[in-house]
ZAVEXFI-929851 format. One record per residue (C-alpha): residue number from 1; residue in one letter; x, y, z. Coordinates in Angstrom, 3 decimals. Layout:
{NUM 'A' {X Y Z}}
...
! end
This chain:
{1 'X' {140.506 -67.344 -65.974}}
{2 'X' {137.150 -67.416 -68.360}}
{3 'X' {135.590 -69.352 -64.805}}
{4 'X' {136.464 -66.068 -62.774}}
{5 'X' {135.112 -63.709 -65.400}}
{6 'X' {132.117 -64.694 -65.302}}
{7 'X' {131.727 -65.403 -61.225}}
{8 'X' {132.869 -61.510 -61.919}}
{9 'X' {130.273 -61.013 -64.248}}
{10 'X' {127.091 -62.837 -62.388}}
{11 'X' {128.294 -60.612 -59.066}}
{12 'X' {127.919 -57.215 -61.125}}
{13 'X' {124.072 -58.312 -62.588}}
{14 'X' {123.280 -59.228 -58.993}}
{15 'X' {124.542 -55.759 -57.619}}
{16 'X' {122.849 -53.969 -60.262}}
{17 'X' {119.672 -55.332 -59.522}}
{18 'X' {119.622 -54.999 -55.773}}
{19 'X' {120.056 -51.525 -56.590}}
{20 'X' {117.270 -51.008 -58.871}}
{21 'X' {114.712 -52.883 -56.288}}
{22 'X' {115.694 -50.290 -53.315}}
{23 'X' {115.618 -47.798 -55.804}}
{24 'X' {112.185 -48.441 -56.924}}
{25 'X' {110.920 -49.505 -53.225}}
{26 'X' {112.683 -46.383 -51.147}}
{27 'X' {114.144 -43.427 -53.483}}
{28 'X' {111.325 -42.776 -56.180}}
{29 'X' {109.685 -39.539 -55.611}}
{30 'X' {105.695 -39.467 -55.865}}
{31 'X' {103.483 -39.016 -58.435}}
{32 'X' {102.422 -35.274 -58.668}}
{33 'X' {98.930 -35.210 -56.599}}
{34 'X' {96.158 -35.139 -59.885}}
{35 'X' {92.741 -36.363 -60.699}}
{36 'X' {92.827 -39.995 -60.439}}
{37 'X' {90.934 -43.167 -61.704}}
{38 'X' {87.625 -42.321 -62.025}}
{39 'X' {88.093 -38.748 -61.967}}
{40 'X' {87.464 -38.985 -58.192}}
{41 'X' {88.190 -36.004 -55.777}}
{42 'X' {89.738 -36.228 -52.496}}
{43 'X' {87.473 -33.640 -51.225}}
{44 'X' {84.910 -35.814 -50.922}}
{45 'X' {86.064 -37.787 -48.037}}
{46 'X' {88.247 -35.144 -46.463}}
{47 'X' {86.529 -32.172 -44.520}}
{48 'X' {88.030 -28.834 -45.914}}
{49 'X' {90.149 -26.752 -42.824}}
{50 'X' {88.255 -23.633 -44.084}}
{51 'X' {84.901 -25.312 -42.173}}
{52 'X' {83.221 -26.716 -45.559}}
{53 'X' {82.851 -29.951 -45.653}}
{54 'X' {81.688 -31.552 -49.345}}
{55 'X' {80.184 -34.701 -49.678}}
{56 'X' {78.293 -36.681 -52.709}}
{57 'X' {75.565 -35.037 -51.768}}
{58 'X' {74.508 -32.458 -48.594}}
{59 'X' {76.472 -30.286 -46.174}}
{60 'X' {77.695 -32.018 -43.282}}
{61 'X' {77.667 -28.399 -41.528}}
{62 'X' {74.745 -29.630 -40.358}}
{63 'X' {76.486 -32.023 -37.463}}
{64 'X' {80.302 -29.926 -37.277}}
{65 'X' {81.282 -27.866 -35.883}}
{66 'X' {82.839 -24.779 -37.955}}
{67 'X' {86.575 -24.078 -36.770}}
{68 'X' {85.946 -20.957 -38.012}}
{69 'X' {83.112 -20.312 -35.560}}
{70 'X' {79.986 -20.304 -37.218}}
{71 'X' {77.606 -21.683 -35.387}}
{72 'X' {76.737 -24.683 -37.272}}
{73 'X' {76.253 -27.349 -34.813}}
{74 'X' {72.371 -27.644 -33.069}}
{75 'X' {72.671 -28.452 -30.036}}
{76 'X' {74.526 -25.806 -29.752}}
{77 'X' {72.217 -23.268 -31.642}}
{78 'X' {69.619 -24.493 -28.754}}
{79 'X' {71.629 -22.704 -25.762}}
{80 'X' {70.883 -18.957 -27.694}}
{81 'X' {67.617 -20.067 -29.250}}
{82 'X' {66.092 -17.504 -25.698}}
{83 'X' {63.321 -18.653 -23.679}}
{84 'X' {60.377 -20.962 -24.521}}
{85 'X' {56.862 -20.030 -25.389}}
{86 'X' {55.545 -22.716 -23.389}}
{87 'X' {56.980 -23.652 -20.611}}
{88 'X' {58.774 -26.689 -20.493}}
{89 'X' {61.312 -26.893 -17.600}}
{90 'X' {63.124 -24.083 -18.121}}
{91 'X' {63.648 -20.090 -19.081}}
{92 'X' {60.141 -19.612 -20.268}}
{93 'X' {58.866 -15.865 -21.442}}
{94 'X' {55.899 -14.396 -19.524}}
{95 'X' {54.782 -11.404 -21.284}}
{96 'X' {53.556 -8.340 -19.403}}
{97 'X' {49.349 -7.460 -19.902}}
{98 'X' {49.052 -5.002 -17.101}}
{99 'X' {51.588 -2.601 -16.303}}
{100 'X' {51.765 -0.878 -12.273}}
{101 'X' {49.195 -1.250 -9.784}}
{102 'X' {47.188 -4.253 -9.920}}
{103 'X' {46.076 -5.795 -6.771}}
{104 'X' {43.893 -8.839 -5.575}}
{105 'X' {43.535 -10.301 -9.643}}
{106 'X' {40.857 -13.085 -10.058}}
{107 'X' {39.868 -14.332 -13.500}}
{108 'X' {36.398 -14.966 -14.242}}
{109 'X' {34.561 -17.314 -15.522}}
{110 'X' {35.305 -15.970 -19.472}}
{111 'X' {38.829 -15.789 -18.886}}
{112 'X' {38.970 -12.032 -18.458}}
{113 'X' {41.503 -10.662 -15.822}}
{114 'X' {39.550 -8.560 -12.645}}
{115 'X' {41.640 -6.428 -10.579}}
{116 'X' {41.728 -3.233 -8.699}}
{117 'X' {43.935 -0.459 -10.130}}
{118 'X' {45.663 1.615 -6.692}}
{119 'X' {46.711 4.470 -8.396}}
{120 'X' {42.553 4.771 -9.449}}
{121 'X' {40.811 3.460 -7.649}}
{122 'X' {38.791 1.789 -9.857}}
{123 'X' {37.985 -1.770 -10.985}}
{124 'X' {38.571 -3.015 -14.052}}
{125 'X' {38.992 -6.440 -16.535}}
{126 'X' {41.318 -7.601 -19.224}}
{127 'X' {39.220 -7.981 -22.271}}
{128 'X' {40.043 -10.519 -24.898}}
{129 'X' {41.781 -8.463 -27.005}}
{130 'X' {43.517 -6.853 -24.259}}
{131 'X' {41.990 -3.825 -23.816}}
{132 'X' {40.780 -2.189 -19.948}}
{133 'X' {37.650 -1.525 -19.278}}
{134 'X' {35.447 -0.683 -16.225}}
{135 'X' {33.587 -2.542 -14.506}}
{136 'X' {31.877 0.796 -12.575}}
{137 'X' {32.517 4.620 -12.076}}
{138 'X' {32.689 4.413 -8.701}}
{139 'X' {35.636 4.659 -7.123}}
{140 'X' {36.826 3.259 -4.127}}
{141 'X' {40.069 5.518 -3.294}}
{142 'X' {43.664 3.820 -0.752}}
{143 'X' {41.865 0.280 -0.494}}
{144 'X' {43.639 -1.590 1.543}}
{145 'X' {41.815 -5.762 0.820}}
{146 'X' {39.507 -7.288 -1.091}}
{147 'X' {37.397 -9.933 -1.222}}
{148 'X' {36.018 -10.735 -4.361}}
{149 'X' {32.705 -13.409 -4.826}}
{150 'X' {33.537 -17.065 -7.064}}
{151 'X' {31.108 -14.952 -9.137}}
{152 'X' {33.757 -12.761 -10.013}}
{153 'X' {30.397 -9.550 -10.000}}
{154 'X' {30.685 -8.763 -6.679}}
{155 'X' {33.363 -7.512 -4.019}}
{156 'X' {34.166 -6.169 0.017}}
{157 'X' {36.788 -3.459 0.261}}
{158 'X' {38.579 -3.021 2.955}}
{159 'X' {39.836 0.760 3.681}}
{160 'X' {43.014 1.974 5.937}}
{161 'X' {40.258 3.742 8.703}}
{162 'X' {38.253 0.442 9.135}}
{163 'X' {35.690 1.031 7.101}}
{164 'X' {34.168 -1.331 4.765}}
{165 'X' {32.270 -1.136 1.452}}
{166 'X' {30.349 -3.820 0.028}}
{167 'X' {29.253 -3.549 -3.405}}
{168 'X' {27.813 -5.573 -6.800}}
{169 'X' {29.192 -4.876 -10.201}}
{170 'X' {26.034 -6.384 -11.973}}
{171 'X' {23.158 -4.636 -9.701}}
{172 'X' {25.487 -1.505 -9.239}}
{173 'X' {24.326 -2.091 -5.621}}
{174 'X' {26.042 -0.465 -2.361}}
{175 'X' {26.340 -1.636 1.506}}
{176 'X' {28.561 -0.445 4.124}}
{177 'X' {29.490 -2.755 6.361}}
{178 'X' {30.470 -2.950 9.969}}
{179 'X' {33.750 -1.004 10.963}}
{180 'X' {34.289 -4.110 13.696}}
{181 'X' {34.143 -6.369 10.171}}
{182 'X' {37.178 -8.354 9.409}}
{183 'X' {38.461 -10.876 7.031}}
{184 'X' {35.147 -11.082 4.486}}
{185 'X' {34.575 -14.126 3.172}}
{186 'X' {31.741 -15.520 -0.173}}
{187 'X' {29.720 -18.827 -0.467}}
{188 'X' {30.260 -20.757 -2.576}}
{189 'X' {26.901 -19.499 -4.357}}
{190 'X' {28.208 -15.797 -3.817}}
{191 'X' {25.114 -14.680 -1.951}}
{192 'X' {25.912 -14.945 1.718}}
{193 'X' {29.206 -14.408 3.619}}
{194 'X' {31.312 -15.264 7.063}}
{195 'X' {33.171 -12.427 8.687}}
{196 'X' {35.202 -11.703 12.287}}
{197 'X' {32.482 -9.686 14.329}}
{198 'X' {35.973 -8.385 15.980}}
{199 'X' {34.050 -5.707 18.765}}
{200 'X' {35.505 -3.786 21.467}}
{201 'X' {34.174 -5.623 23.938}}
{202 'X' {35.143 -9.315 23.735}}
{203 'X' {32.113 -11.171 25.333}}
{204 'X' {30.602 -9.600 21.617}}
{205 'X' {33.217 -10.623 19.267}}
{206 'X' {31.623 -13.368 16.980}}
{207 'X' {32.027 -15.254 13.733}}
{208 'X' {29.029 -14.241 12.162}}
{209 'X' {26.978 -15.299 8.847}}
{210 'X' {25.476 -13.281 6.941}}
{211 'X' {23.778 -11.429 3.080}}
{212 'X' {26.237 -11.032 1.084}}
{213 'X' {25.241 -7.042 2.098}}
{214 'X' {26.249 -7.110 6.051}}
{215 'X' {22.359 -7.613 6.455}}
{216 'X' {20.593 -10.537 8.586}}
{217 'X' {23.400 -10.987 10.560}}
{218 'X' {23.676 -14.355 12.243}}
{219 'X' {26.468 -15.416 15.094}}
{220 'X' {28.238 -18.541 14.511}}
{221 'X' {31.383 -18.899 17.246}}
{222 'X' {32.342 -16.906 19.933}}
{223 'X' {35.704 -15.599 19.453}}
{224 'X' {36.508 -14.195 23.082}}
{225 'X' {40.147 -13.327 22.913}}
{226 'X' {40.533 -15.961 20.276}}
{227 'X' {40.310 -14.048 17.067}}
{228 'X' {43.492 -14.121 16.204}}
{229 'X' {43.699 -17.689 15.705}}
{230 'X' {40.538 -18.222 13.243}}
{231 'X' {41.056 -18.066 9.836}}
{232 'X' {37.469 -16.949 7.518}}
{233 'X' {37.788 -19.408 4.594}}
{234 'X' {34.116 -20.435 2.568}}
{235 'X' {35.340 -24.318 1.430}}
{236 'X' {33.294 -24.545 -2.051}}
{237 'X' {32.004 -27.565 -0.876}}
{238 'X' {29.847 -25.412 1.190}}
{239 'X' {31.144 -27.844 4.546}}
{240 'X' {33.551 -24.887 6.556}}
{241 'X' {33.619 -21.519 7.065}}
{242 'X' {36.445 -20.769 9.238}}
{243 'X' {39.718 -21.984 10.311}}
{244 'X' {40.456 -22.293 13.902}}
{245 'X' {44.294 -22.508 15.148}}
{246 'X' {45.634 -23.927 18.294}}
{247 'X' {49.086 -24.778 19.339}}
{248 'X' {50.332 -27.576 20.744}}
{249 'X' {54.316 -26.981 20.840}}
{250 'X' {56.720 -25.562 19.106}}
{251 'X' {56.624 -27.331 16.421}}
{252 'X' {53.096 -28.652 15.604}}
{253 'X' {49.046 -26.975 15.296}}
{254 'X' {45.727 -28.416 15.822}}
{255 'X' {43.659 -27.082 13.453}}
{256 'X' {40.139 -27.449 13.873}}
{257 'X' {37.307 -26.582 10.272}}
{258 'X' {34.890 -24.983 12.004}}
{259 'X' {30.763 -25.296 10.627}}
{260 'X' {28.199 -22.982 9.211}}
{261 'X' {26.172 -25.468 11.798}}
{262 'X' {27.921 -25.498 14.895}}
{263 'X' {29.088 -29.005 12.862}}
{264 'X' {32.230 -31.409 14.954}}
{265 'X' {34.475 -31.964 12.180}}
{266 'X' {37.838 -34.271 13.081}}
{267 'X' {40.881 -31.335 13.228}}
{268 'X' {44.128 -31.780 11.374}}
{269 'X' {47.463 -32.314 12.961}}
{270 'X' {49.878 -29.740 11.603}}
{271 'X' {53.768 -30.086 11.123}}
{272 'X' {54.876 -26.354 12.243}}
{273 'X' {53.367 -23.595 13.238}}
{274 'X' {51.730 -20.096 11.080}}
{275 'X' {49.181 -22.547 9.630}}
{276 'X' {48.082 -20.728 6.419}}
{277 'X' {45.948 -22.156 3.569}}
{278 'X' {44.131 -22.232 0.608}}
{279 'X' {41.165 -24.627 -0.775}}
{280 'X' {41.222 -26.984 -3.950}}
{281 'X' {38.102 -26.477 -5.758}}
{282 'X' {36.210 -29.155 -5.068}}
{283 'X' {36.414 -28.637 -1.172}}
{284 'X' {37.545 -31.717 -0.500}}
{285 'X' {41.111 -30.631 -0.102}}
{286 'X' {43.293 -28.280 2.188}}
{287 'X' {47.000 -27.107 0.889}}
{288 'X' {48.098 -25.691 3.896}}
{289 'X' {51.532 -24.125 4.763}}
{290 'X' {53.965 -23.899 8.153}}
{291 'X' {57.120 -23.838 9.299}}
{292 'X' {59.043 -25.949 11.690}}
{293 'X' {62.882 -26.109 13.179}}
{294 'X' {63.353 -29.097 10.185}}
{295 'X' {63.270 -26.218 7.453}}
{296 'X' {65.140 -23.663 9.409}}
{297 'X' {62.016 -22.112 10.381}}
{298 'X' {61.195 -21.696 6.241}}
{299 'X' {57.376 -22.063 4.772}}
{300 'X' {56.901 -25.967 3.958}}
{301 'X' {54.103 -27.117 1.742}}
{302 'X' {51.579 -29.213 2.750}}
{303 'X' {47.764 -30.993 1.076}}
{304 'X' {45.850 -32.757 3.248}}
{305 'X' {41.833 -34.097 3.568}}
{306 'X' {39.778 -31.367 4.867}}
{307 'X' {36.067 -32.944 4.485}}
{308 'X' {34.505 -34.697 6.910}}
{309 'X' {34.845 -38.013 8.699}}
{310 'X' {38.021 -38.194 6.318}}
{311 'X' {39.760 -34.810 7.032}}
{312 'X' {43.462 -34.415 8.767}}
{313 'X' {43.709 -38.256 6.507}}
{314 'X' {46.616 -38.240 3.696}}
{315 'X' {48.677 -35.528 5.503}}
{316 'X' {51.442 -34.975 2.454}}
{317 'X' {54.652 -32.515 2.642}}
{318 'X' {54.731 -32.162 -0.855}}
{319 'X' {58.608 -30.997 -0.743}}
{320 'X' {58.106 -27.666 -1.629}}
{321 'X' {59.404 -24.267 0.531}}
{322 'X' {56.502 -21.895 -1.023}}
{323 'X' {53.053 -20.776 0.890}}
{324 'X' {50.248 -21.631 0.287}}
{325 'X' {48.414 -18.671 -1.807}}
{326 'X' {51.469 -18.669 -3.966}}
{327 'X' {49.609 -21.898 -5.424}}
{328 'X' {46.510 -22.589 -7.657}}
{329 'X' {44.858 -25.357 -7.541}}
{330 'X' {43.317 -26.735 -11.367}}
{331 'X' {39.872 -27.688 -12.305}}
{332 'X' {40.050 -30.481 -11.944}}
{333 'X' {42.026 -30.266 -8.614}}
{334 'X' {44.353 -32.910 -9.410}}
{335 'X' {47.035 -30.629 -10.377}}
{336 'X' {48.982 -27.778 -8.600}}
{337 'X' {50.883 -24.867 -9.497}}
{338 'X' {53.323 -23.108 -7.258}}
{339 'X' {55.537 -20.532 -7.347}}
{340 'X' {58.496 -21.262 -5.292}}
{341 'X' {61.107 -18.938 -3.687}}
{342 'X' {65.173 -20.015 -5.419}}
{343 'X' {65.641 -21.866 -2.013}}
{344 'X' {68.986 -21.331 -2.159}}
{345 'X' {68.770 -17.152 -1.241}}
{346 'X' {65.780 -17.852 0.912}}
{347 'X' {66.368 -16.349 4.117}}
{348 'X' {66.145 -18.570 7.155}}
{349 'X' {63.479 -17.975 9.074}}
{350 'X' {61.528 -16.324 6.355}}
{351 'X' {57.881 -18.474 7.329}}
{352 'X' {57.509 -16.116 10.113}}
{353 'X' {58.403 -13.027 8.574}}
{354 'X' {57.851 -12.893 5.141}}
{355 'X' {59.142 -9.669 3.972}}
{356 'X' {62.493 -11.192 4.613}}
{357 'X' {61.655 -13.323 1.130}}
{358 'X' {60.327 -10.111 -0.515}}
{359 'X' {63.346 -10.389 -2.979}}
{360 'X' {63.682 -13.874 -3.862}}
{361 'X' {63.218 -14.574 -7.062}}
{362 'X' {60.543 -16.940 -8.385}}
{363 'X' {60.413 -20.493 -10.227}}
{364 'X' {57.290 -22.450 -10.963}}
{365 'X' {56.446 -25.942 -10.331}}
{366 'X' {53.855 -28.537 -10.955}}
{367 'X' {52.498 -31.867 -9.301}}
{368 'X' {50.280 -34.026 -9.666}}
{369 'X' {48.300 -34.949 -6.805}}
{370 'X' {47.638 -38.129 -8.122}}
{371 'X' {50.176 -39.308 -8.291}}
{372 'X' {53.144 -37.222 -5.877}}
{373 'X' {55.322 -35.907 -8.842}}
{374 'X' {57.114 -32.800 -8.711}}
{375 'X' {58.431 -30.954 -12.096}}
{376 'X' {60.334 -28.030 -12.145}}
{377 'X' {57.633 -26.248 -15.136}}
{378 'X' {59.473 -22.395 -15.747}}
{379 'X' {61.483 -19.863 -14.681}}
{380 'X' {60.091 -16.671 -15.356}}
{381 'X' {62.367 -14.270 -18.192}}
{382 'X' {60.049 -11.517 -19.191}}
{383 'X' {60.641 -9.371 -22.177}}
{384 'X' {63.038 -7.803 -21.171}}
{385 'X' {65.443 -10.142 -19.718}}
{386 'X' {64.129 -9.583 -16.460}}
{387 'X' {64.242 -12.336 -13.389}}
{388 'X' {63.431 -11.151 -10.655}}
{389 'X' {59.282 -11.624 -10.567}}
{390 'X' {57.712 -12.772 -6.640}}
{391 'X' {54.681 -13.691 -7.513}}
{392 'X' {51.262 -14.353 -6.058}}
{393 'X' {47.361 -14.035 -7.232}}
{394 'X' {48.146 -17.544 -9.131}}
{395 'X' {45.287 -17.994 -11.356}}
{396 'X' {45.095 -20.419 -14.137}}
{397 'X' {42.574 -19.442 -17.394}}
{398 'X' {39.084 -22.113 -17.682}}
{399 'X' {40.639 -23.959 -20.430}}
{400 'X' {44.229 -24.680 -17.762}}
{401 'X' {46.106 -23.542 -20.822}}
{402 'X' {47.387 -19.842 -19.492}}
{403 'X' {48.884 -19.388 -15.922}}
{404 'X' {49.009 -15.584 -14.755}}
{405 'X' {50.351 -13.647 -11.543}}
{406 'X' {51.212 -10.959 -10.158}}
{407 'X' {54.331 -9.585 -9.265}}
{408 'X' {54.607 -8.712 -5.738}}
{409 'X' {56.959 -5.470 -5.497}}
{410 'X' {55.803 -3.378 -8.789}}
{411 'X' {51.947 -4.943 -9.248}}
{412 'X' {52.912 -6.219 -12.847}}
{413 'X' {50.348 -8.793 -14.073}}
{414 'X' {52.118 -11.411 -16.159}}
{415 'X' {51.202 -14.435 -18.439}}
{416 'X' {52.483 -17.665 -19.374}}
{417 'X' {51.525 -20.582 -21.077}}
{418 'X' {51.306 -23.885 -20.078}}
{419 'X' {50.372 -25.964 -22.356}}
! end
């Protein structure tokens, strides 16, 4: 009997012990949250769902997006930072210097813009303080084209009635040039000009050279009926005064360099038609644009050697669809800056019919002519948010830090910082 009682007692104690173990393990309530050992704050390691993240020091809002939608992420902030002040490959701010009617803008030796104002018929310069200063009181109403001398002190103005006038802003001297004169180009010293004398009699048509005021005319080459194939462009190294282009087939031309002394230079074979060119500052190379079937008759930009025995060598496609007159060389000749129409909206056939590209927006590209590297320089954005620019008359400031251009449809002159 006593033995049985002992067994019952031992069993009961065992059941109670197991029950207590189970209670503490599974059923005892958790302690109330509060400030625990060491006064540790739970918020020091867990983010606050309202967006404030407490840290031992500092604020994590600089790197973690705010749940309530505040823009605290650095990368996100850059998206809304607006156009860059200096070109860096993306949206870049351009500043309007002249609001309208500027025509044939150039940069003088002092870095001032010079231009013809269509509304007033006068020539102006924009000085370093942004003031418009008249170069002369003489008016040239309804000018059709302007040829500037390299020193920017002389012009030849052509009018719709075929009259031509030479004017020297420094000497305040004016002279009348022959009405038969076309396609004027100054020599590097600004003292002579070359032009096509397009007489009514085909036998009297010549490529000629004269003094800047049109006196002392000297015939260089007969033109006959080939005047339309000749482009007068006096090279900066004083070797070439014009080019003569002859079609070989639908997709190529032979371009001959015409010297002022009858030199027999090597020719250039182009990979397309519609040759238009622009000299480098040292006169050793040409950039030119042509069109062909491979580009859907859009303009294609090339560079080629154009001096002496090397003429025609290193003829390279620059992989840009634009015209040569939408580009500008750096003074060193090692870099090229071009306005390039949007390739997705540039119409097929625009190399032949350029007016089709009038409403195509340009972006700007730079090309390292030593390495061949090509980079998108900028997508221009105006202070009013405008992005629709069609650029012409590209010019670099003497220090190479600022690019100027004219918006073709409006005649506005704008500047863009590139360094």
